[in-house]
All heavy atoms as an XYZ file, in Angstrom:
923
protein
N      19.639     -6.048    -20.364
C      18.328     -5.512    -20.027
C      17.370     -5.834    -21.173
O      17.731     -5.754    -22.335
C      18.432     -4.007    -19.788
C      17.177     -3.413    -19.182
S      17.344     -1.679    -18.676
C      18.262     -1.842    -17.171
N      16.147     -6.196    -20.821
C      15.107     -6.503    -21.806
C      13.947     -5.539    -21.618
O      13.815     -4.907    -20.571
C      14.621     -7.950    -21.631
C      15.675     -8.986    -21.937
C      16.020     -9.014    -23.401
C      16.925    -10.185    -23.724
N      17.004    -10.418    -25.162
N      13.076     -5.456    -22.616
C      11.980     -4.494    -22.604
C      10.689     -5.156    -23.072
O      10.707     -6.023    -23.939
C      12.308     -3.312    -23.530
C      13.545     -2.569    -23.090
C      14.799     -2.969    -23.509
C      13.441     -1.488    -22.230
C      15.936     -2.300    -23.085
C      14.574     -0.812    -21.801
C      15.828     -1.225    -22.235
N       9.562     -4.713    -22.499
C       8.249     -5.237    -22.895
C       7.527     -4.206    -23.766
O       7.877     -3.023    -23.766
C       7.365     -5.524    -21.658
O       6.940     -4.280    -21.088
C       8.100     -6.365    -20.617
N       6.502     -4.648    -24.447
C       5.668     -3.735    -25.233
C       4.862     -2.803    -24.337
O       4.313     -1.818    -24.799
C       4.737     -4.523    -26.162
C       5.497     -5.221    -27.275
C       4.596     -5.938    -28.257
O       3.355     -5.941    -28.069
O       5.131     -6.506    -29.218
N       4.790     -3.113    -23.044
C       4.082     -2.265    -22.073
C       5.038     -1.234    -21.461
O       4.716     -0.593    -20.463
C       3.441     -3.118    -20.971
C       2.269     -3.965    -21.450
C       2.711     -5.180    -22.254
O       3.818     -5.726    -22.019
O       1.950     -5.602    -23.148
N       6.236     -1.103    -22.027
C       7.231     -0.096    -21.615
C       7.794     -0.358    -20.221
O       8.067      0.564    -19.464
C       6.662      1.328    -21.744
C       6.094      1.597    -23.098
N       6.886      1.767    -24.202
C       4.816      1.661    -23.526
C       6.107      1.940    -25.273
N       4.851      1.872    -24.883
N       7.971     -1.638    -19.916
C       8.662     -2.029    -18.698
C      10.056     -2.517    -19.091
O      10.253     -3.029    -20.181
C       7.913     -3.164    -17.991
C       6.538     -2.762    -17.516
C       5.682     -3.945    -17.093
O       6.136     -5.109    -17.162
O       4.534     -3.698    -16.704
N      11.008     -2.333    -18.184
C      12.331     -2.917    -18.390
C      12.518     -4.048    -17.401
O      11.944     -4.036    -16.306
C      13.455     -1.893    -18.302
C      13.529     -1.088    -17.037
C      13.044      0.173    -16.847
C      14.122     -1.476    -15.788
N      13.293      0.580    -15.557
C      13.957     -0.392    -14.892
C      14.769     -2.625    -15.341
C      14.421     -0.435    -13.576
C      15.223     -2.673    -14.031
C      15.051     -1.580    -13.169
N      13.315     -5.029    -17.812
C      13.577     -6.215    -16.995
C      15.087     -6.421    -16.945
O      15.747     -6.454    -17.985
C      12.927     -7.454    -17.618
C      11.481     -7.326    -18.079
C      11.047     -8.576    -18.816
C      10.566     -7.062    -16.908
N      15.610     -6.539    -15.739
C      17.053     -6.746    -15.581
C      17.269     -7.961    -14.693
O      16.688     -8.065    -13.611
C      17.680     -5.499    -14.950
C      19.186     -5.582    -14.772
C      19.770     -4.293    -14.216
N      19.278     -4.042    -12.862
C      18.777     -2.884    -12.450
N      18.675     -1.847    -13.263
N      18.370     -2.747    -11.204
N      18.104     -8.872    -15.144
C      18.436    -10.060    -14.375
C      19.501     -9.707    -13.342
O      20.542     -9.141    -13.683
C      18.945    -11.156    -15.315
C      19.165    -12.538    -14.736
C      17.867    -13.108    -14.170
C      19.731    -13.474    -15.796
N      19.209     -9.972    -12.075
C      20.171     -9.779    -10.976
C      20.239    -11.080    -10.203
O      19.352    -11.385     -9.408
C      19.715     -8.662    -10.033
C      20.045     -7.275    -10.500
C      19.707     -6.196     -9.463
O      19.314     -6.524     -8.320
O      19.832     -5.023     -9.827
N      21.269    -11.848    -10.446
C      21.369    -13.167     -9.821
C      20.225    -14.031    -10.318
O      20.072    -14.235    -11.510
N      19.404    -14.515     -9.377
C      18.254    -15.343     -9.777
C      16.949    -14.548     -9.730
O      15.865    -15.126     -9.739
C      18.173    -16.608     -8.931
C      17.906    -16.318     -7.456
O      18.096    -15.161     -7.031
O      17.513    -17.254     -6.741
N      17.050    -13.217     -9.666
C      15.854    -12.369     -9.615
C      15.756    -11.499    -10.869
O      16.763    -11.141    -11.470
C      15.891    -11.455     -8.383
C      15.921    -12.130     -7.013
C      15.990    -11.079     -5.920
C      14.713    -13.035     -6.822
N      14.526    -11.133    -11.210
C      14.257    -10.184    -12.276
C      13.815     -8.886    -11.616
O      12.870     -8.876    -10.828
C      13.118    -10.681    -13.205
C      13.413    -12.078    -13.735
C      12.856     -9.674    -14.315
C      14.568    -12.190    -14.652
N      14.510     -7.791    -11.922
C      14.135     -6.472    -11.425
C      13.275     -5.819    -12.507
O      13.625     -5.862    -13.692
C      15.372     -5.600    -11.146
C      14.959     -4.259    -10.557
C      16.330     -6.327    -10.212
N      12.132     -5.233    -12.108
C      11.174     -4.668    -13.056
C      10.963     -3.189    -12.762
O      10.766     -2.793    -11.605
C       9.814     -5.405    -12.966
C       8.810     -4.829    -13.962
C       9.998     -6.906    -13.193
N      10.985     -2.382    -13.812
C      10.696     -0.959    -13.690
C      10.045     -0.477    -14.978
O       9.773     -1.269    -15.873
N       9.799      0.831    -15.070
C       9.259      1.368    -16.319
C      10.360      2.140    -17.037
O      11.289      2.659    -16.420
C       8.011      2.256    -16.113
C       8.334      3.538    -15.338
C       6.897      1.457    -15.451
C       7.213      4.568    -15.381
N      10.233      2.218    -18.342
C      11.259      2.850    -19.154
C      11.218      4.370    -19.055
O      10.226      4.958    -18.619
C      11.095      2.459    -20.633
O       9.850      2.982    -21.101
C      11.140      0.949    -20.830
N      12.290      4.979    -19.491
C      12.354      6.435    -19.541
C      11.243      6.975    -20.449
O      10.616      7.983    -20.141
C      13.733      6.863    -20.045
C      14.026      8.316    -19.840
C      15.491      8.642    -20.076
O      16.356      7.808    -19.757
O      15.748      9.734    -20.579
N      11.007      6.276    -21.561
C       9.938      6.674    -22.480
C       8.593      6.705    -21.749
O       7.833      7.666    -21.868
C       9.886      5.704    -23.665
C       8.753      5.941    -24.597
N       8.760      6.961    -25.527
C       7.562      5.308    -24.755
C       7.619      6.931    -26.213
N       6.883      5.944    -25.760
N       8.297      5.665    -20.971
C       7.033      5.606    -20.226
C       6.960      6.735    -19.206
O       5.921      7.386    -19.050
C       6.888      4.255    -19.531
N       8.057      6.980    -18.526
C       8.105      8.041    -17.527
C       7.827      9.404    -18.170
O       7.072     10.214    -17.626
C       9.481      8.034    -16.854
O       9.683      9.184    -16.084
N       8.405      9.639    -19.334
C       8.185     10.912    -20.036
C       6.737     11.039    -20.492
O       6.152     12.120    -20.414
C       9.129     11.019    -21.235
C      10.577     11.215    -20.830
C      11.558     11.032    -21.980
O      11.118     10.752    -23.124
O      12.767     11.163    -21.732
N       6.154      9.939    -20.969
C       4.770      9.961    -21.439
C       3.796     10.232    -20.290
O       2.786     10.910    -20.469
C       4.400      8.643    -22.129
C       5.168      8.357    -23.399
C       4.931      9.395    -24.471
O       3.803      9.720    -24.796
N       6.009      9.937    -25.018
N       4.109      9.702    -19.112
C       3.235      9.891    -17.954
C       3.273     11.315    -17.420
O       2.286     11.815    -16.919
C       3.643      8.933    -16.829
C       3.191      7.495    -16.960
C       3.912      6.634    -15.937
C       1.680      7.385    -16.790
N       4.411     11.951    -17.497
C       4.569     13.254    -16.850
C       4.904     13.053    -15.385
O       5.366     11.991    -14.969
N       4.663     14.065    -14.579
C       5.060     14.021    -13.168
C       4.274     12.954    -12.409
O       3.054     13.030    -12.282
C       4.828     15.376    -12.500
C       5.772     16.452    -13.030
O       6.852     16.093    -13.554
O       5.435     17.636    -12.933
N       5.001     11.964    -11.897
C       4.392     10.871    -11.136
C       4.109     11.364     -9.718
O       4.971     11.932     -9.063
C       5.304      9.633    -11.131
C       4.732      8.542    -10.240
C       5.497      9.121    -12.553
N       2.857     11.148     -9.268
C       2.438     11.649     -7.959
C       2.061     10.530     -6.976
O       1.918     10.782     -5.782
C       1.257     12.644     -8.091
C       1.694     13.886     -8.841
C       0.054     12.003     -8.765
N       1.906      9.297     -7.466
C       1.471      8.204     -6.589
C       1.901      6.880     -7.191
O       1.784      6.679     -8.405
C      -0.054      8.237     -6.441
C      -0.621      7.092     -5.649
C      -0.572      7.082     -4.260
C      -1.216      6.017     -6.291
C      -1.097      6.025     -3.531
C      -1.743      4.952     -5.571
C      -1.691      4.958     -4.184
N       2.402      5.994     -6.341
C       2.743      4.634     -6.761
C       2.198      3.668     -5.717
O       2.406      3.853     -4.517
C       4.269      4.434     -6.899
C       4.599      2.981     -7.234
C       4.850      5.368     -7.962
N       1.483      2.657     -6.177
C       1.014      1.577     -5.300
C       1.665      0.293     -5.775
O       1.557     -0.061     -6.954
C      -0.501      1.454     -5.375
C      -1.069      0.372     -4.484
C      -2.582      0.249     -4.601
O      -3.252      1.262     -4.878
O      -3.082     -0.866     -4.428
N       2.351     -0.384     -4.877
C       3.083     -1.597     -5.224
C       2.411     -2.820     -4.616
O       1.676     -2.712     -3.637
C       4.526     -1.494     -4.723
C       5.352     -0.381     -5.357
C       6.720     -0.290     -4.689
C       5.501     -0.601     -6.852
N       2.697     -3.994     -5.177
C       2.132     -5.220     -4.611
C       2.818     -5.565     -3.297
O       3.839     -4.975     -2.937
C       2.464     -6.262     -5.684
C       3.712     -5.745     -6.333
C       3.571     -4.248     -6.322
N       2.269     -6.514     -2.589
C       2.899     -7.029     -1.379
C       4.031     -7.973     -1.784
O       3.915     -8.703     -2.769
C       1.880     -7.822     -0.544
C       0.735     -6.990      0.000
C       1.172     -6.061      1.114
O       2.047     -6.467      1.919
O       0.675     -4.926      1.158
N       5.104     -7.962     -1.020
C       6.145     -8.965     -1.221
C       5.546    -10.340     -0.912
O       4.558    -10.450     -0.189
C       7.345     -8.676     -0.332
N       6.145    -11.367     -1.449
C       5.690    -12.753     -1.284
C       4.339    -12.999     -1.942
O       3.569    -13.846     -1.488
C       5.645    -13.153      0.196
C       6.999    -12.998      0.865
O       8.021    -13.315      0.226
O       7.036    -12.544      2.022
N       4.067    -12.258     -3.015
C       2.841    -12.438     -3.782
C       3.158    -13.223     -5.055
O       4.087    -12.872     -5.784
C       2.240    -11.071     -4.181
O       1.963    -10.324     -3.006
C       0.973    -11.231     -5.000
N       2.401    -14.278     -5.309
C       2.551    -15.032     -6.545
C       1.695    -14.381     -7.614
O       0.533    -14.062     -7.375
C       2.136    -16.499     -6.344
O       2.960    -17.068     -5.314
C       2.283    -17.301     -7.621
N       2.285    -14.163     -8.791
C       1.581    -13.488     -9.884
C       1.691    -14.302    -11.169
O       2.597    -15.112    -11.328
C       2.143    -12.063    -10.120
C       1.919    -11.185     -8.895
C       3.611    -12.089    -10.500
N       0.757    -14.042    -12.061
C       0.779    -14.633    -13.391
C       1.050    -13.537    -14.402
O       0.699    -12.368    -14.179
C      -0.558    -15.291    -13.710
O      -0.807    -16.351    -12.817
N       1.662    -13.919    -15.512
C       1.948    -12.963    -16.582
C       0.688    -12.161    -16.902
O      -0.402    -12.710    -17.002
C       2.426    -13.717    -17.827
C       2.764    -12.824    -19.004
C       3.293    -13.667    -20.139
C       3.538    -12.947    -21.433
N       3.740    -11.556    -21.457
N       0.852    -10.852    -17.038
C      -0.201     -9.894    -17.378
C      -1.156     -9.567    -16.226
O      -2.107     -8.818    -16.426
C      -0.993    -10.314    -18.625
C      -0.119    -10.342    -19.871
O       0.860     -9.555    -19.935
O      -0.411    -11.128    -20.777
N      -0.911    -10.100    -15.017
C      -1.684     -9.645    -13.857
C      -1.358     -8.175    -13.601
O      -0.200     -7.759    -13.749
C      -1.297    -10.429    -12.590
C      -1.917    -11.799    -12.490
O      -2.724    -12.161    -13.372
O      -1.586    -12.520    -11.523
N      -2.356     -7.409    -13.177
C      -2.109     -6.039    -12.752
C      -1.500     -6.105    -11.360
O      -2.128     -6.595    -10.435
C      -3.409     -5.244    -12.736
C      -4.015     -5.083    -14.107
C      -5.388     -4.422    -14.093
O      -5.878     -4.063    -13.001
O      -5.957     -4.291    -15.177
N      -0.260     -5.627    -11.229
C       0.430     -5.787     -9.950
C       0.773     -4.474     -9.263
O       1.062     -4.451     -8.073
C       1.709     -6.646    -10.088
C       1.351     -8.080    -10.434
C       2.668     -6.066    -11.107
N       0.767     -3.380    -10.003
C       1.084     -2.078     -9.404
C       0.302     -1.005    -10.140
O      -0.173     -1.220    -11.257
C       2.579     -1.802     -9.499
N       0.161      0.137     -9.477
C      -0.535      1.279    -10.068
C       0.400      2.479     -9.984
O       1.049      2.696     -8.963
C      -1.850      1.588     -9.320
C      -2.517      2.831     -9.884
C      -2.793      0.393     -9.383
N       0.445      3.229    -11.070
C       1.240      4.450    -11.090
C       0.323      5.570    -11.568
O      -0.398      5.402    -12.553
C       2.488      4.284    -11.988
C       3.363      5.528    -11.958
C       2.124      3.913    -13.390
C       4.714      5.314    -12.607
N       0.303      6.670    -10.812
C      -0.538      7.808    -11.184
C       0.342      9.029    -11.387
O       1.274      9.266    -10.625
C      -1.572      8.098    -10.094
C      -2.614      7.013     -9.962
C      -3.675      7.325     -8.901
O      -3.741      8.469     -8.436
O      -4.415      6.397     -8.546
N      -0.005      9.778    -12.431
C       0.721     11.007    -12.719
C      -0.287     12.136    -12.846
O      -1.498     11.920    -12.743
C       1.514     10.865    -14.017
O       0.629     10.853    -15.124
N       0.221     13.333    -13.110
C      -0.682     14.461    -13.312
C      -1.519     14.269    -14.575
O      -2.579     14.869    -14.706
C       0.098     15.795    -13.375
C       0.722     16.102    -12.022
C       1.163     15.785    -14.452
N      -1.073     13.393    -15.485
C      -1.781     13.168    -16.746
C      -2.710     11.958    -16.725
O      -3.759     11.981    -17.354
C      -0.777     12.942    -17.887
C       0.022     14.144    -18.287
C       0.904     13.758    -19.472
C       1.796     14.884    -19.926
N       2.647     14.463    -21.034
N      -2.277     10.871    -16.059
C      -3.013      9.611    -16.205
C      -2.670      8.642    -15.084
O      -1.708      8.835    -14.347
C      -2.656      8.971    -17.544
N      -3.453      7.585    -15.011
C      -3.147      6.450    -14.139
C      -2.885      5.243    -15.032
O      -3.538      5.079    -16.053
C      -4.304      6.164    -13.192
N      -1.919      4.441    -14.657
C      -1.568      3.269    -15.444
C      -1.334      2.083    -14.530
O      -0.886      2.241    -13.392
C      -0.282      3.523    -16.243
O      -0.443      4.563    -17.146
N      -1.622      0.911    -15.055
C      -1.326     -0.322    -14.334
C       0.018     -0.864    -14.817
O       0.344     -0.768    -15.997
C      -2.403     -1.381    -14.596
C      -3.747     -0.987    -14.003
O      -3.762     -0.492    -12.861
O      -4.772     -1.176    -14.679
N       0.758     -1.412    -13.903
C       1.989     -2.117    -14.230
C       1.638     -3.597    -14.190
O       1.080     -4.091    -13.211
C       3.105     -1.808    -13.213
C       3.349     -0.302    -13.111
C       4.384     -2.567    -13.566
C       3.807      0.382    -14.366
N       1.948     -4.297    -15.277
C       1.597     -5.706    -15.402
C       2.789     -6.598    -15.064
O       3.940     -6.224    -15.318
C       1.144     -6.005    -16.831
C       0.005     -5.142    -17.385
C      -0.314     -5.550    -18.817
C      -1.224     -5.237    -16.509
N       2.498     -7.759    -14.527
C       3.551     -8.744    -14.302
C       4.050     -9.210    -15.666
O       3.252     -9.671    -16.494
C       3.014     -9.921    -13.502
N       5.353     -9.104    -15.931
C       5.862     -9.504    -17.243
C       5.945    -11.019    -17.413
O       5.983    -11.522    -18.535
C       7.251     -8.870    -17.288
C       7.648     -8.754    -15.847
C       6.380     -8.508    -15.095
N       5.972    -11.736    -16.305
C       6.140    -13.191    -16.316
C       5.423    -13.793    -15.114
O       5.100    -13.085    -14.158
C       7.633    -13.547    -16.216
C       8.521    -13.100    -17.371
C       9.977    -13.051    -16.934
C       8.347    -14.025    -18.551
N       5.220    -15.097    -15.144
C       4.738    -15.815    -13.967
C       5.872    -15.857    -12.945
O       7.033    -16.047    -13.323
C       4.382    -17.266    -14.317
C       3.214    -17.392    -15.287
O       2.486    -16.403    -15.476
O       3.052    -18.484    -15.853
N       5.528    -15.682    -11.682
C       6.561    -15.781    -10.656
C       6.088    -15.270     -9.320
O       4.886    -15.105     -9.090
N       7.052    -15.004     -8.455
C       6.745    -14.508     -7.118
C       7.444    -13.170     -6.915
O       8.644    -13.042     -7.163
C       7.233    -15.500     -6.059
C       6.953    -15.016     -4.652
C       7.543    -15.943     -3.586
O       8.188    -16.945     -3.935
O       7.347    -15.631     -2.398
N       6.686    -12.190     -6.471
C       7.270    -10.896     -6.133
C       7.916    -11.042     -4.761
O       7.247    -11.397     -3.792
C       6.212     -9.785     -6.164
C       5.748     -9.621     -7.610
C       6.775     -8.487     -5.589
C       4.622     -8.683     -7.835
N       9.225    -10.816     -4.714
C       9.958    -11.063     -3.470
C      10.395     -9.781     -2.771
O      10.727     -9.809     -1.592
C      11.183    -11.978     -3.714
C      10.721    -13.362     -4.163
C      12.141    -11.369     -4.715
N      10.382     -8.664     -3.497
C      10.790     -7.386     -2.891
C      10.150     -6.248     -3.675
O       9.981     -6.347     -4.888
C      12.321     -7.258     -2.944
C      12.866     -6.044     -2.222
C      14.396     -5.978     -2.256
O      15.058     -6.973     -2.590
O      14.909     -4.887     -1.964
N       9.766     -5.191     -2.963
C       9.227     -3.998     -3.613
C      10.070     -2.788     -3.198
O      10.732     -2.812     -2.172
C       7.730     -3.761     -3.285
C       6.877     -4.910     -3.807
C       7.515     -3.567     -1.798
N      10.028     -1.755     -4.007
C      10.844     -0.560     -3.788
C      10.021      0.493     -3.041
O       9.338      1.313     -3.660
C      11.344     -0.021     -5.127
C      12.328      1.109     -4.965
O      12.592      1.565     -3.859
N      12.867      1.553     -6.086
N      10.101      0.466     -1.720
C       9.336      1.410     -0.899
C       9.758      2.859     -1.142
O       8.996      3.785     -0.872
C       9.478      1.056      0.580
C       8.885     -0.289      0.972
C       7.363     -0.362      0.840
O       6.702      0.688      0.746
O       6.847     -1.488      0.833
N      10.969      3.073     -1.662
C      11.454      4.437     -1.900
C      10.560      5.178     -2.892
O      10.333      6.379     -2.748
C      12.890      4.412     -2.406
N      10.006      4.468     -3.892
C       9.155      5.157     -4.868
C       7.741      5.368     -4.352
O       7.013      6.205     -4.870
C       9.142      4.475     -6.258
C       8.562      3.070     -6.202
C      10.533      4.477     -6.862
C       8.336      2.434     -7.569
N       7.353      4.619     -3.321
C       6.063      4.872     -2.670
C       6.183      6.157     -1.855
O       5.312      7.026     -1.910
C       5.650      3.681     -1.786
C       4.384      4.005     -0.997
C       5.438      2.434     -2.645
N       7.292      6.282     -1.122
C       7.527      7.466     -0.298
C       7.808      8.704     -1.145
O       7.418      9.814     -0.785
C       8.697      7.213      0.647
N       8.470      8.518     -2.293
C       8.834      9.636     -3.161
C       8.572      9.253     -4.617
O       9.496      8.869     -5.344
C      10.312     10.013     -2.956
C      10.739     11.168     -3.827
O       9.936     11.805     -4.502
N      12.035     11.437     -3.835
N       7.309      9.346     -5.074
C       6.968      8.932     -6.441
C       7.759      9.675     -7.520
O       7.960      9.157     -8.617
C       5.472      9.242     -6.551
C       4.983      9.290     -5.145
C       6.133      9.784     -4.323
N       8.234     10.871     -7.223
C       9.007     11.639     -8.187
C      10.286     10.949     -8.636
O      10.837     11.273     -9.689
N      10.776      9.983     -7.848
C      11.950      9.209     -8.257
C      11.727      8.530     -9.602
O      12.674      8.316    -10.358
C      12.275      8.128     -7.218
C      13.054      8.522     -5.982
C      13.170      7.334     -5.031
C      14.431      9.033     -6.364
N      10.481      8.166     -9.893
C      10.170      7.500    -11.158
C      10.519      8.407    -12.335
O      10.968      7.938    -13.369
C       8.691      7.061    -11.203
C       8.328      6.471    -12.547
C       8.400      6.067    -10.084
N      10.352      9.709    -12.176
C      10.728     10.654    -13.224
C      12.232     10.928    -13.216
O      12.825     11.124    -14.274
C       9.979     11.979    -13.068
C       8.487     11.803    -13.172
O       7.763     11.967    -12.196
N       7.993     11.452    -14.353
N      12.821     10.945    -12.040
C      14.234     11.295    -11.915
C      15.162     10.190    -12.394
O      16.191     10.462    -13.012
C      14.567     11.636    -10.457
C      13.877     12.892     -9.957
C      13.947     13.026     -8.440
O      14.846     12.421     -7.803
O      13.079     13.736     -7.885
N      14.832      8.932    -12.103
C      15.741      7.821    -12.421
C      14.959      6.554    -12.758
O      15.072      5.547    -12.072
C      16.682      7.581    -11.237
C      17.835      6.653    -11.587
O      18.065      6.377    -12.780
O      18.509      6.189    -10.645
N      14.143      6.600    -13.829
C      13.263      5.462    -14.119
C      14.007      4.167    -14.424
O      13.479      3.090    -14.169
C      12.452      5.932    -15.326
C      13.285      6.997    -15.968
C      14.015      7.659    -14.820
N      15.215      4.267    -14.953
C      15.947      3.062    -15.353
C      16.937      2.596    -14.271
O      17.693      1.656    -14.483
C      16.709      3.323    -16.653
C      15.840      3.795    -17.800
S      14.771      2.538    -18.499
C      15.965      1.556    -19.381
N      16.918      3.266    -13.117
C      17.874      2.918    -12.064
C      17.214      2.729    -10.723
O      16.596      1.704    -10.455
N      17.331      3.764     -9.867
C      16.840      3.657     -8.492
C      15.327      3.526     -8.375
O      14.823      3.162     -7.321
C      17.291      4.879     -7.672
C      18.784      4.856     -7.384
O      19.390      3.765     -7.449
O      19.339      5.930     -7.088
N      14.593      3.836     -9.437
C      13.123      3.803     -9.367
C      12.546      2.484     -9.878
O      11.461      2.453    -10.449
C      12.539      4.988    -10.129
N      13.240      1.377     -9.639
C      12.667      0.075     -9.965
C      11.405     -0.148     -9.129
O      11.238      0.469     -8.088
C      13.690     -1.048     -9.749
C      14.281     -1.112     -8.384
C      15.366     -0.408     -7.929
C      13.828     -1.890     -7.270
N      15.600     -0.701     -6.611
C      14.682     -1.612     -6.186
C      12.778     -2.792     -7.092
C      14.524     -2.205     -4.935
C      12.621     -3.379     -5.849
C      13.476     -3.099     -4.795
N      10.519     -0.998     -9.604
C       9.241     -1.219     -8.926
C       9.266     -2.448     -8.023
O       8.903     -2.370     -6.865
C       8.116     -1.359     -9.950
C       7.609     -0.034    -10.450
C       8.436      0.834    -11.164
C       6.317      0.364    -10.197
C       7.982      2.055    -11.604
C       5.845      1.597    -10.641
C       6.689      2.449    -11.341
N       9.665     -3.578     -8.579
C       9.696     -4.800     -7.771
C      10.702     -5.783     -8.335
O      11.154     -5.648     -9.463
C       8.298     -5.444     -7.656
C       7.621     -5.717     -8.964
C       7.820     -6.910     -9.648
C       6.763     -4.784     -9.527
C       7.187     -7.162    -10.852
C       6.113     -5.029    -10.727
C       6.335     -6.236    -11.386
N      11.034     -6.760     -7.484
C      11.908     -7.850     -7.893
C      11.094     -9.127     -7.808
O      10.308     -9.312     -6.880
C      13.135     -7.942     -6.985
C      14.020     -6.706     -7.075
C      15.241     -6.815     -6.180
C      16.081     -5.554     -6.286
N      17.297     -5.631     -5.461
N      11.282     -9.978     -8.806
C      10.540    -11.232     -8.809
C      11.443    -12.421     -9.091
O      12.460    -12.295     -9.741
C       9.347    -11.190     -9.771
C       9.559    -10.746    -11.149
S       8.031    -10.581    -12.163
C       7.146    -12.082    -11.900
N      11.026    -13.535     -8.539
C      11.692    -14.807     -8.801
C      10.831    -15.546     -9.813
O       9.612    -15.634     -9.644
C      11.807    -15.615     -7.511
C      12.557    -16.927     -7.664
C      12.745    -17.587     -6.331
C      13.878    -16.920     -5.618
N      14.953    -17.762     -5.166
N      11.480    -16.028    -10.880
C      10.738    -16.769    -11.903
C      11.335    -18.164    -12.044
O      12.479    -18.405    -11.655
C      10.748    -16.028    -13.260
C      12.168    -15.866    -13.799
C      10.060    -14.674    -13.145
C      12.233    -15.356    -15.222
N      10.539    -19.049    -12.606
C      10.975    -20.435    -12.779
C      12.097    -20.561    -13.805
O      13.046    -21.288    -13.606
C       9.786    -21.302    -13.230
C       8.707    -21.474    -12.187
C       9.145    -22.355    -11.033
O       9.842    -23.358    -11.276
O       8.817    -22.011     -9.890
N      11.971    -19.837    -14.907
C      12.853    -20.050    -16.045
C      13.413    -18.732    -16.578
O      12.748    -18.057    -17.364
C      12.072    -20.786    -17.143
C      12.929    -21.097    -18.363
O      14.166    -20.965    -18.283
O      12.345    -21.476    -19.388
N      14.625    -18.345    -16.157
C      15.202    -17.083    -16.630
C      15.335    -16.991    -18.148
O      15.403    -15.907    -18.703
C      16.575    -17.047    -15.958
C      16.431    -17.912    -14.748
C      15.462    -18.990    -15.149
N      15.346    -18.123    -18.850
C      15.444    -18.073    -20.315
C      14.190    -17.441    -20.928
O      14.190    -17.058    -22.097
C      15.694    -19.461    -20.912
O      14.535    -20.261    -20.814
N      13.114    -17.290    -20.133
C      11.903    -16.619    -20.619
C      12.201    -15.173    -21.008
O      11.475    -14.576    -21.808
C      10.805    -16.670    -19.564
N      13.279    -14.608    -20.484
C      13.662    -13.241    -20.840
C      14.022    -13.125    -22.322
O      13.938    -12.048    -22.900
C      14.844    -12.767    -19.997
C      14.547    -12.435    -18.542
C      15.820    -12.045    -17.819
C      13.524    -11.329    -18.435
N      14.404    -14.233    -22.922
C      14.769    -14.223    -24.341
C      13.609    -13.801    -25.232
O      13.820    -13.392    -26.372
C      15.274    -15.604    -24.782
C      16.558    -16.002    -24.053
O      17.239    -15.108    -23.506
O      16.866    -17.206    -24.024
N      12.380    -13.897    -24.713
C      11.192    -13.555    -25.507
C      10.944    -12.049    -25.593
O      10.064    -11.616    -26.321
C       9.947    -14.223    -24.904
C      10.024    -15.739    -24.972
O      10.807    -16.269    -25.795
O       9.317    -16.398    -24.194
N      11.715    -11.257    -24.848
C      11.486     -9.810    -24.812
C      12.478     -9.068    -25.705
O      13.487     -9.629    -26.125
C      11.561     -9.305    -23.366
C      10.477     -9.856    -22.493
C      10.713    -10.917    -21.634
C       9.195     -9.332    -22.546
C       9.712    -11.442    -20.836
C       8.177     -9.841    -21.755
C       8.432    -10.894    -20.900
N      12.194     -7.798    -25.966
C      13.020     -6.986    -26.834
C      14.316     -6.585    -26.137
O      14.327     -6.323    -24.940
C      12.279     -5.680    -27.209
C      11.033     -5.883    -28.033
S      10.178     -4.305    -28.372
C       9.146     -4.172    -26.896
N      15.396     -6.498    -26.937
C      16.614     -5.890    -26.410
C      16.513     -4.379    -26.626
O      15.521     -3.879    -27.158
C      17.868     -6.491    -27.050
C      17.960     -6.253    -28.548
O      17.372     -5.272    -29.078
O      18.645     -7.044    -29.217
N      17.536     -3.641    -26.236
C      17.455     -2.179    -26.280
C      17.237     -1.655    -27.704
O      16.427     -0.753    -27.928
C      18.709     -1.557    -25.668
C      18.594     -0.056    -25.528
C      19.723      0.560    -24.725
O      20.619     -0.169    -24.262
O      19.691      1.794    -24.560
N      17.942     -2.226    -28.678
C      17.785     -1.798    -30.068
C      16.376     -2.035    -30.589
O      15.785     -1.169    -31.244
N      15.843     -3.206    -30.281
C      14.476     -3.534    -30.719
C      13.467     -2.612    -30.042
O      12.498     -2.170    -30.659
C      14.147     -4.995    -30.378
C      14.946     -5.986    -31.218
C      14.859     -7.408    -30.686
O      14.805     -7.605    -29.441
O      14.846     -8.330    -31.520
N      13.709     -2.288    -28.763
C      12.783     -1.391    -28.058
C      12.828      0.013    -28.659
O      11.780      0.643    -28.858
C      13.098     -1.349    -26.555
C      12.147     -0.455    -25.796
C      10.819     -0.833    -25.599
C      12.542      0.780    -25.297
C       9.924      0.001    -24.931
C      11.678      1.608    -24.628
C      10.358      1.199    -24.444
O       9.461      2.036    -23.790
N      14.021      0.489    -28.969
C      14.136      1.820    -29.593
C      13.383      1.862    -30.922
O      12.724      2.850    -31.239
C      15.598      2.212    -29.763
C      16.234      2.631    -28.447
C      17.662      3.083    -28.615
C      18.173      3.572    -27.262
N      19.582      3.945    -27.301
N      13.489      0.785    -31.700
C      12.716      0.712    -32.953
C      11.214      0.710    -32.664
O      10.431      1.343    -33.357
C      13.083     -0.554    -33.743
C      14.491     -0.490    -34.329
O      15.065      0.616    -34.416
O      14.997     -1.559    -34.707
N      10.807     -0.010    -31.613
C       9.409     -0.120    -31.229
C       8.797      1.233    -30.879
O       7.680      1.555    -31.284
C       9.290     -1.087    -30.045
C       7.905     -1.250    -29.478
C       6.934     -1.955    -30.168
C       7.590     -0.709    -28.232
C       5.653     -2.097    -29.642
C       6.316     -0.861    -27.706
C       5.346     -1.560    -28.402
N       9.548      2.061    -30.120
C       9.004      3.362    -29.722
C       9.285      4.445    -30.766
O       8.711      5.518    -30.686
C       9.533      3.811    -28.335
C      11.049      3.991    -28.335
C       9.061      2.860    -27.255
C      11.611      4.563    -27.053
N      10.197      4.119    -31.718
C      10.661      5.077    -32.728
C       9.574      5.756    -33.460
O       9.613      6.804    -33.995
């Protein structure tokens, strides 16, 4: 698993990258009340705003971590935004994307580096 400075996690599953927000981000947001996800089959560029998450404290944009195509979104978190607080690193993933070069993940932090980053 890799981590971004925007508090997203990235997990390689076959030829897809699964993207979600970290437990730290979930705790900082507080109770999540709304999630808006992109459409599947959407081509995105790194740092595009692709999703919106709203909590009782704030609204935040989720950015595309890499160039690629969003191939699947997690409708479960749209129907039940509270899942983001309950299981941010598991069932509450946001979207899956196909990227050209999986080695691009090497540019992101591993778990130890992320813990130091938020430390």
